[in-house]
Structures are given as structure tokens and as C-alpha cells.
ROVEXFI-633521 format. One record per residue (C-alpha): x, y, z; residue in three letters. Coordinates in pm, 1 decimal. Example, Ala and Ser with C-alpha at 12.3 -4.5 7.8 and 13.67 -1.06 7.14 Angstrom:
! ROVEXFI-633521
<rec east="1230.0" north="-450.0" up="780.0" residu="ala"/>
<rec east="1367.0" north="-106.0" up="714.0" residu="ser"/>
This chain:
! ROVEXFI-633521
<rec east="4636.7" north="2975.3" up="8748.6" residu="unk"/>
<rec east="4832.3" north="3160.4" up="8491.7" residu="unk"/>
<rec east="4768.6" north="3090.8" up="8127.3" residu="unk"/>
<rec east="5050.2" north="3082.3" up="7884.5" residu="unk"/>
<rec east="4921.1" north="3217.0" up="7549.9" residu="unk"/>
<rec east="5247.2" north="3181.2" up="7364.7" residu="unk"/>
<rec east="5140.9" north="2869.0" up="7177.3" residu="unk"/>
<rec east="4803.7" north="3024.2" up="7090.0" residu="unk"/>
<rec east="4969.1" north="3343.5" up="6966.4" residu="unk"/>
<rec east="5213.1" north="3144.0" up="6752.1" residu="unk"/>
<rec east="4925.3" north="2952.0" up="6592.9" residu="unk"/>
<rec east="4734.8" north="3278.5" up="6534.7" residu="unk"/>
<rec east="5042.8" north="3431.4" up="6374.9" residu="unk"/>
<rec east="5085.1" north="3128.0" up="6147.5" residu="unk"/>
<rec east="4716.3" north="3144.4" up="6048.6" residu="unk"/>
<rec east="4747.4" north="3517.6" up="5971.5" residu="unk"/>
<rec east="5057.8" north="3455.5" up="5758.4" residu="unk"/>
<rec east="4885.1" north="3171.2" up="5574.8" residu="unk"/>
<rec east="4575.9" north="3390.2" up="5516.6" residu="unk"/>
<rec east="4796.8" north="3665.7" up="5374.8" residu="unk"/>
<rec east="4969.8" north="3409.5" up="5155.2" residu="unk"/>
<rec east="4629.0" north="3282.4" up="5034.2" residu="unk"/>
<rec east="4523.8" north="3637.1" up="4943.3" residu="unk"/>
<rec east="4844.9" north="3683.1" up="4745.4" residu="unk"/>
<rec east="4793.6" north="3349.5" up="4565.0" residu="unk"/>
<rec east="4431.0" north="3439.1" up="4477.9" residu="unk"/>
<rec east="4537.7" north="3781.0" up="4347.1" residu="unk"/>
<rec east="4820.5" north="3623.9" up="4143.7" residu="unk"/>
<rec east="4579.7" north="3363.8" up="4000.8" residu="unk"/>
<rec east="4332.6" north="3639.1" up="3909.9" residu="unk"/>
<rec east="4604.2" north="3841.5" up="3738.6" residu="unk"/>
<rec east="4732.6" north="3533.7" up="3554.2" residu="unk"/>
<rec east="4376.6" north="3453.1" up="3443.5" residu="unk"/>
<rec east="4331.4" north="3806.6" up="3313.0" residu="unk"/>
<rec east="4660.9" north="3792.5" up="3120.9" residu="unk"/>
<rec east="4565.3" north="3456.2" up="2969.1" residu="unk"/>
<rec east="4221.5" north="3593.4" up="2880.1" residu="unk"/>
<rec east="4377.7" north="3889.3" up="2696.0" residu="unk"/>
<rec east="4616.0" north="3661.1" up="2506.6" residu="unk"/>
<rec east="4334.2" north="3427.6" up="2405.5" residu="unk"/>
<rec east="4134.1" north="3726.6" up="2280.1" residu="unk"/>
<rec east="4430.0" north="3838.2" up="2069.0" residu="unk"/>
<rec east="4464.5" north="3489.7" up="1924.3" residu="unk"/>
<rec east="4091.7" north="3473.9" up="1847.1" residu="unk"/>
<rec east="4103.1" north="3817.3" up="1683.2" residu="unk"/>
<rec east="4401.3" north="3707.3" up="1475.5" residu="unk"/>
<rec east="4220.6" north="3390.8" up="1369.9" residu="unk"/>
<rec east="3918.1" north="3594.3" up="1276.3" residu="unk"/>
<rec east="4131.6" north="3827.6" up="1066.1" residu="unk"/>
<rec east="4325.7" north="3551.7" up="894.8" residu="unk"/>
<rec east="4062.1" north="3278.7" up="865.9" residu="unk"/>
<rec east="3704.5" north="3396.4" up="915.6" residu="unk"/>
<rec east="3710.9" north="3727.2" up="728.1" residu="unk"/>
<rec east="3843.7" north="3575.6" up="401.7" residu="unk"/>
<rec east="3598.5" north="3286.5" up="431.1" residu="unk"/>
<rec east="3310.1" north="3529.8" up="476.3" residu="unk"/>
<rec east="3429.4" north="3725.7" up="173.8" residu="unk"/>
<rec east="3439.6" north="3406.6" up="-36.1" residu="unk"/>
<rec east="3093.0" north="3303.3" up="80.7" residu="unk"/>
<rec east="2956.8" north="3647.9" up="-4.8" residu="unk"/>
<rec east="3113.1" north="3625.8" up="-351.9" residu="unk"/>
<rec east="2956.0" north="3283.7" up="-403.2" residu="unk"/>
<rec east="2619.1" north="3415.3" up="-290.3" residu="unk"/>
<rec east="2650.4" north="3705.8" up="-534.6" residu="unk"/>
<rec east="2722.4" north="3457.4" up="-814.1" residu="unk"/>
<rec east="2423.5" north="3245.9" up="-712.5" residu="unk"/>
<rec east="2207.4" north="3557.6" up="-713.4" residu="unk"/>
<rec east="2321.9" north="3641.1" up="-1066.9" residu="unk"/>
<rec east="2260.5" north="3287.2" up="-1189.9" residu="unk"/>
<rec east="1919.4" north="3281.2" up="-1025.6" residu="unk"/>
<rec east="1813.6" north="3606.2" up="-1189.9" residu="unk"/>
<rec east="1936.6" north="3483.0" up="-1530.0" residu="unk"/>
<rec east="1748.0" north="3154.4" up="-1492.3" residu="unk"/>
<rec east="1436.3" north="3341.3" up="-1385.4" residu="unk"/>
<rec east="1456.8" north="3568.4" up="-1690.7" residu="unk"/>
<rec east="1519.2" north="3278.1" up="-1929.0" residu="unk"/>
<rec east="1237.2" north="3077.0" up="-1771.8" residu="unk"/>
<rec east="999.1" north="3364.5" up="-1837.1" residu="unk"/>
<rec east="1104.7" north="3376.5" up="-2201.7" residu="unk"/>
<rec east="1061.2" north="2999.9" up="-2239.8" residu="unk"/>
<rec east="716.9" north="3017.1" up="-2076.9" residu="unk"/>
<rec east="613.3" north="3287.4" up="-2326.0" residu="unk"/>
<rec east="746.7" north="3080.2" up="-2617.3" residu="unk"/>
<rec east="567.6" north="2764.8" up="-2499.7" residu="unk"/>
<rec east="249.0" north="2965.4" up="-2450.1" residu="unk"/>
<rec east="279.3" north="3107.3" up="-2801.4" residu="unk"/>
<rec east="329.5" north="2755.7" up="-2945.0" residu="unk"/>
<rec east="36.9" north="2612.4" up="-2747.8" residu="unk"/>
<rec east="-187.0" north="2899.6" up="-2861.9" residu="unk"/>
<rec east="-83.3" north="2838.9" up="-3223.7" residu="unk"/>
<rec east="-155.7" north="2468.3" up="-3196.8" residu="unk"/>
<rec east="-490.4" north="2542.7" up="-3030.3" residu="unk"/>
<rec east="-589.0" north="2781.9" up="-3307.5" residu="unk"/>
<rec east="-486.4" north="2531.8" up="-3570.5" residu="unk"/>
<rec east="-695.8" north="2255.5" up="-3411.1" residu="unk"/>
<rec east="-1000.5" north="2480.3" up="-3384.0" residu="unk"/>
<rec east="-1002.2" north="2517.3" up="-3761.2" residu="unk"/>
<rec east="-1017.1" north="2154.6" up="-3877.6" residu="unk"/>
<rec east="-1215.5" north="2241.0" up="-4189.5" residu="unk"/>
<rec east="-921.9" north="2428.5" up="-4335.9" residu="unk"/>
<rec east="-720.4" north="2229.0" up="-4572.5" residu="unk"/>
<rec east="-371.2" north="2154.4" up="-4470.8" residu="unk"/>
<rec east="-108.6" north="2184.3" up="-4733.9" residu="unk"/>
<rec east="-9.6" north="1849.8" up="-4878.5" residu="unk"/>
<rec east="339.4" north="1734.1" up="-4834.5" residu="unk"/>
<rec east="532.2" north="1665.9" up="-5148.6" residu="unk"/>
<rec east="739.1" north="1354.6" up="-5142.2" residu="unk"/>
């Protein structure tokens, strides 16, 4: 019985060609993915330069202003606390001396 392997060899040749074609498609897809990745990175870097960096600069400027306002308020609050303390001490001293005559008010 002689076996004719022509059909089998044709199918093996087709499968080898298809496998080679699949490898080429996978490599092309990988290369296309890499190119798209690089382009997306460039776009993101451009967005960061044009959008994010100025926004960060504005936020930092606002934070600097807030810091200045906060320090001014803190300083003024300290002065007001000293003034209120001085007034309260004066009132307390005045109340401790009830026997002293208060000046009469002229009407």
C-alpha cells in the first residue's frame, strides 16, 4: 500500500505559511502599539506643558497669597488679644478699687 502524502504536505505548507503570516501580523501589531504609545506620551507631555504646569504655577501663587494672608491675620490677632487683655486688666483693676470716687459727669 503506497501512501500519497501530497495532500498532507500541501496542508502542512499552508499551515506553515499561515503561521509565518501570524508572526508578521503580531510583530506589526506590536510595532503599531509601540508607535501609538510614543505618540500618546508626546501628547500627554504636551498637555502637561500647556495645561498642568501653568495650573500648578497658579495654585502655588494662590497658596503663597494664602500663606501671606494667614501670617498677617495671625499677627493682627496677637495684637488684638494683647489689646483685649490690656482692657480687661484695666477694667479688673478699676473694679477692685470700688472705694475710689469716680469722676462725676457734667451734663
